[in-house]
C-alpha positions in Angstrom: 5.0 3.1 4.5 6.7 0.9 1.9 6.7 -1.9 4.6 2.9 -1.7 4.8 2.7 -2.1 1.1 5.1 -5.1 1.2 2.8 -6.7 3.9 -0.3 -6.0 1.8 1.3 -7.3 -1.4 2.7 -10.4 0.3 -0.5 -11.2 2.0 -2.6 -10.8 -1.3 0.0 -12.8 -3.3 0.0 -15.5 -0.6 -3.8 -15.7 -0.6 -3.8 -16.2 -4.4 -1.0 -18.8 -4.2 -3.0 -20.6 -1.5 -6.1 -20.6 -3.6 -4.1 -22.0 -6.6 -2.6 -24.8 -4.7 -5.8 -25.4 -2.8 -4.3 -25.1 0.7 -5.5 -22.9 3.5 -3.4 -19.8 3.9 -1.4 -19.8 7.2 1.0 -17.2 8.5 4.0 -19.1 9.9 4.0 -19.3 13.7 6.6 -16.8 14.9 8.6 -16.9 18.1 9.2 -14.0 20.5 6.9 -11.5 18.7 6.9 -9.3 21.8 10.4 -8.2 20.8 8.9 -6.4 17.8 6.7 -4.3 20.2 9.6 -3.6 22.5 11.7 -2.5 19.5 9.2 -0.4 17.7 7.4 1.4 20.5 10.4 3.7 21.4 10.9 4.4 17.7 7.3 5.6 17.5 7.8 8.0 20.4 11.0 9.4 19.1 10.6 9.4 15.3 6.8 9.5 14.6 4.9 11.4 17.3 5.6 15.1 17.2 4.5 15.7 20.8 7.0 13.1 22.3 9.8 13.5 19.7 10.8 16.8 21.3 11.6 15.1 24.6 14.6 13.2 23.2 18.0 14.6 22.2 19.8 13.4 19.1 22.0 11.3 21.3 19.0 9.5 22.8 17.5 9.1 19.3 20.6 7.4 18.0 20.9 5.1 21.0 17.3 4.1 20.8 17.6 3.4 17.0 20.6 1.1 17.5 19.1 -0.7 20.5 15.8 -1.1 18.5 17.7 -2.6 15.5 19.4 -5.0 17.9 16.1 -6.1 19.4 14.7 -6.7 15.9 17.8 -8.8 15.0 17.0 -10.8 18.1 13.5 -11.4 16.8 14.9 -12.5 13.4 17.4 -14.9 15.2 14.5 -16.7 16.9 12.7 -17.1 13.6 15.8 -17.7 11.4 14.5 -21.1 10.1 12.2 -19.1 7.7 13.9 -17.9 4.5 12.0 -14.6 4.7 13.5 -13.9 8.0 17.0 -14.6 6.7 16.5 -12.0 3.9 14.9 -9.5 6.4 17.8 -10.1 8.9 20.4 -9.4 6.2 18.7 -6.1 5.5 18.7 -5.2 9.3 22.4 -6.1 9.5 23.3 -3.8 6.6 21.2 -0.9 8.1 22.7 -1.4 11.5 26.2 -1.5 10.1 25.9 1.8 8.3 24.0 3.4 11.2 26.7 2.4 13.8 29.6 3.5 11.5 28.0 6.9 11.0 27.2 7.9 14.6 24.0 6.1 15.3 21.7 7.5 12.7 21.1 6.6 9.0 23.1 8.8 6.7 21.3 11.0 4.1 23.2 13.1 1.5 22.1 16.7 1.1 21.5 16.0 -2.6 19.1 13.2 -1.6 17.3 15.4 0.9 16.9 18.1 -1.7 15.4 15.6 -4.2 13.0 14.5 -1.5 12.0 18.1 -0.5 12.6 20.3 -3.5 10.5 23.1 -2.0 13.0 23.5 0.9 15.9 25.8 0.4 19.3 24.0 0.1 20.7 26.3 2.8 18.4 24.6 5.4 20.3 21.3 5.0 23.1 21.5 7.6 25.8 18.8 7.5 25.8 16.8 10.7 22.2 17.7 11.7 19.2 15.5 12.0 16.4 16.7 9.8 13.2 17.1 11.9 12.1 13.9 13.6 13.8 11.6 11.1 16.2 8.7 11.7 18.6 10.4 9.4 21.7 12.5 9.8 22.8 14.7 6.9 26.3 13.8 5.7 28.2 14.4 2.5 28.2 11.3 0.5 32.0 11.3 0.3 32.3 11.6 4.1 29.8 8.8 4.8 31.2 5.4 5.8 29.7 2.7 3.5 27.7 5.4 1.7 26.3 2.8 -0.7 24.4 1.3 2.2 22.8 4.7 3.2 19.4 6.1 2.3 20.5 6.8 -1.2 17.8 5.0 -3.3 15.0 7.3 -4.4 11.6 5.8 -5.2 10.1 6.9 -8.5 8.3 10.2 -8.7 4.9 8.4 -9.3 5.2 6.6 -6.0 2.6 8.0 -3.6 5.0 8.5 -0.7 8.3 10.1 -1.5 11.1 8.3 0.4 14.7 7.5 0.2 15.6 3.9 0.9 18.7 2.0 1.7 19.7 -1.4 0.2 19.0 -2.8 3.7 15.4 -1.4 3.5 14.9 -3.2 0.2 16.0 -6.5 1.6 13.7 -6.0 4.6 10.8 -5.4 2.3 11.7 -8.4 0.2 12.0 -10.6 3.3 8.5 -9.5 4.6 7.0 -10.1 1.1 8.7 -13.5 0.8 7.5 -14.6 4.3 3.8 -13.7 3.5 3.7 -14.6 -0.2 5.9 -17.7 -0.5 6.3 -19.3 2.9 2.8 -18.9 4.3 0.8 -20.7 1.6 3.4 -23.5 1.4 3.5 -24.1 5.2 2.2 -27.6 5.6 -0.7 -28.5 7.8 0.6 -30.6 10.8 -2.3 -33.0 10.3 -1.0 -33.6 6.7 2.4 -34.7 8.1 1.0 -37.1 10.7 0.9 -40.8 9.5 -2.3 -42.5 8.6 
């Protein structure tokens, strides 16, 4: 959900900047956008839709998550000339690194899970298990490889959606915001570049 907020905030900021500089707002032309659909569709089936999530084992879930991240990195590669995509790509790389080093799912410490869901008894959080339909695996912080890159950043209590984020997630959000807020309004009109 925080990605949706980044898109909305970036778009609104871009519109304001576009109005200030008196240039039409243009989203940059992106290459190979179909990669996003191919990457995200399986994630929706496994991690978001309760009916279909039960069809997949944790092994399949981790394989799909890694492949999905690789496809998204491919999309970033084809659009790497944009600064926003470089920032976003760094976030994806950090997430993929910690996911691969910890068995194919994003590590989440039991303490973080307890902070996210205080109403759930701590005895429910079993080390090595995948909580519900999530992309996470519960691991002790000290047993997690590159733990500082895991879902260890808690959003403030006032935030409407309680979530734990990774440093990679924050870079992805920043990259999306940058792309829509900074690069889009500044994108020159091809007619302005042509002589005479």
